[in-house]
Kinemage of the C-alpha trace (Angstrom):
@kinemage 1
@onewidth
@group {chain A} dominant
@subgroup {mainchain}
@vectorlist {calphas} color= white
{ca met a 1} P 43.102 133.889 133.387
{ca thr a 2} L 45.410 136.020 135.339
{ca val a 3} L 47.606 134.572 138.508
{ca gly a 4} L 46.524 137.012 141.441
{ca asp a 5} L 43.154 137.696 139.862
{ca glu a 6} L 40.698 136.841 143.099
{ca gly a 7} L 39.548 139.868 145.073
{ca gln a 8} L 41.959 141.767 147.192
{ca ala a 9} L 45.759 140.996 147.509
{ca pro a 10} L 47.072 140.777 150.341
{ca glu a 11} L 49.601 143.290 151.296
{ca arg a 12} L 53.502 141.888 151.980
{ca lys a 13} L 56.168 142.997 153.092
{ca gly a 14} L 58.399 143.206 150.186
{ca gly a 15} L 55.058 144.929 148.592
{ca glu a 16} L 51.713 144.558 146.520
{ca arg a 17} L 51.675 140.508 145.063
{ca lys a 18} L 52.788 141.291 141.244
{ca lys a 19} L 50.205 139.690 138.953
{ca leu a 20} L 50.485 137.399 135.648
{ca leu a 21} L 49.110 136.637 132.695
{ca leu a 22} L 49.607 132.970 132.356
{ca arg a 23} L 48.355 130.881 129.335
{ca leu a 24} L 47.879 127.590 129.739
{ca asp a 25} L 47.040 124.207 127.619
{ca pro a 26} L 43.322 122.831 129.172
{ca ala a 27} L 43.890 120.070 129.776
{ca val a 28} L 46.708 120.780 132.263
{ca his a 29} L 44.964 123.822 133.709
{ca glu a 30} L 42.182 121.013 134.267
{ca ala a 31} L 44.148 119.085 136.148
{ca leu a 32} L 45.997 121.735 138.117
{ca ala a 33} L 43.076 122.691 139.006
{ca arg a 34} L 41.374 119.180 140.213
{ca trp a 35} L 44.669 118.905 142.173
{ca ala a 36} L 44.510 122.809 143.447
{ca ala a 37} L 40.594 121.309 144.587
{ca asp a 38} L 42.254 118.707 146.059
{ca glu a 39} L 44.346 120.162 148.430
{ca leu a 40} L 41.844 123.090 149.663
{ca arg a 41} L 43.470 125.482 147.690
{ca ser a 42} L 42.392 128.041 144.621
{ca thr a 43} L 44.325 127.491 141.252
{ca asn a 44} L 47.086 130.538 141.550
{ca ala a 45} L 47.239 129.335 145.672
{ca gln a 46} L 48.770 126.284 143.946
{ca ile a 47} L 50.877 127.860 141.076
{ca glu a 48} L 52.120 129.157 144.137
{ca phe a 49} L 52.417 126.420 146.153
{ca leu a 50} L 54.674 124.983 143.297
{ca leu a 51} L 56.487 127.430 141.679
{ca arg a 52} L 57.632 128.104 145.658
{ca arg a 53} L 58.434 124.435 146.038
{ca ala a 54} L 60.447 124.057 142.914
{ca leu a 55} L 62.609 127.003 143.279
{ca ala a 56} L 63.264 126.257 147.553
{ca asp a 57} L 63.942 122.091 145.545
{ca ala a 58} L 66.351 124.082 143.410
{ca gly a 59} L 67.740 126.379 145.334
{ca arg a 60} L 67.094 129.439 144.079
{ca met a 61} L 64.221 130.364 146.407
{ca pro a 62} L 65.176 134.205 148.127
{ca arg a 63} L 65.754 135.280 151.240
{ca ala a 64} L 62.992 137.934 150.552
{ca ala a 65} L 60.161 135.756 150.092
{ca gly a 66} L 57.379 135.598 152.909
{ca arg a 67} L 56.306 131.905 153.736
{ca ile a 68} L 52.624 130.768 152.835
{ca arg a 69} L 50.657 130.303 155.459
{ca arg a 70} L 49.150 126.600 155.091
{ca pro a 71} L 45.309 125.802 154.500
{ca gly a 72} L 43.217 125.911 156.793
{ca arg a 73} L 42.912 127.666 159.985
{ca pro a 74} L 45.973 130.512 160.856
{ca pro a 75} L 47.951 128.834 164.635
{ca lys a 76} L 45.533 130.152 167.644
{ca glu a 77} L 49.226 132.609 167.693
{ca asp a 78} L 48.712 134.312 163.978
{ca leu a 79} L 44.872 135.252 165.664
{ca asp a 80} L 46.282 137.066 168.880
{ca pro a 81} L 46.676 140.831 168.187
């Protein structure tokens, strides 16, 4: 499974999103996929969410890292051109 291979990667201020080959224990993958589904995220988005949270908790989140939009419909101000 390649992280970020779920269709077209959105453009970011920092350029294209990076792809990463990730090998997981099948039981860990299954648990992660269930957790992602419970939170209405893709497995890829769940992995990125957890990594970002871990980076922030450790005080290692780079300032240049973009903000991840919450699941669901975007706020109205994001929809206006």
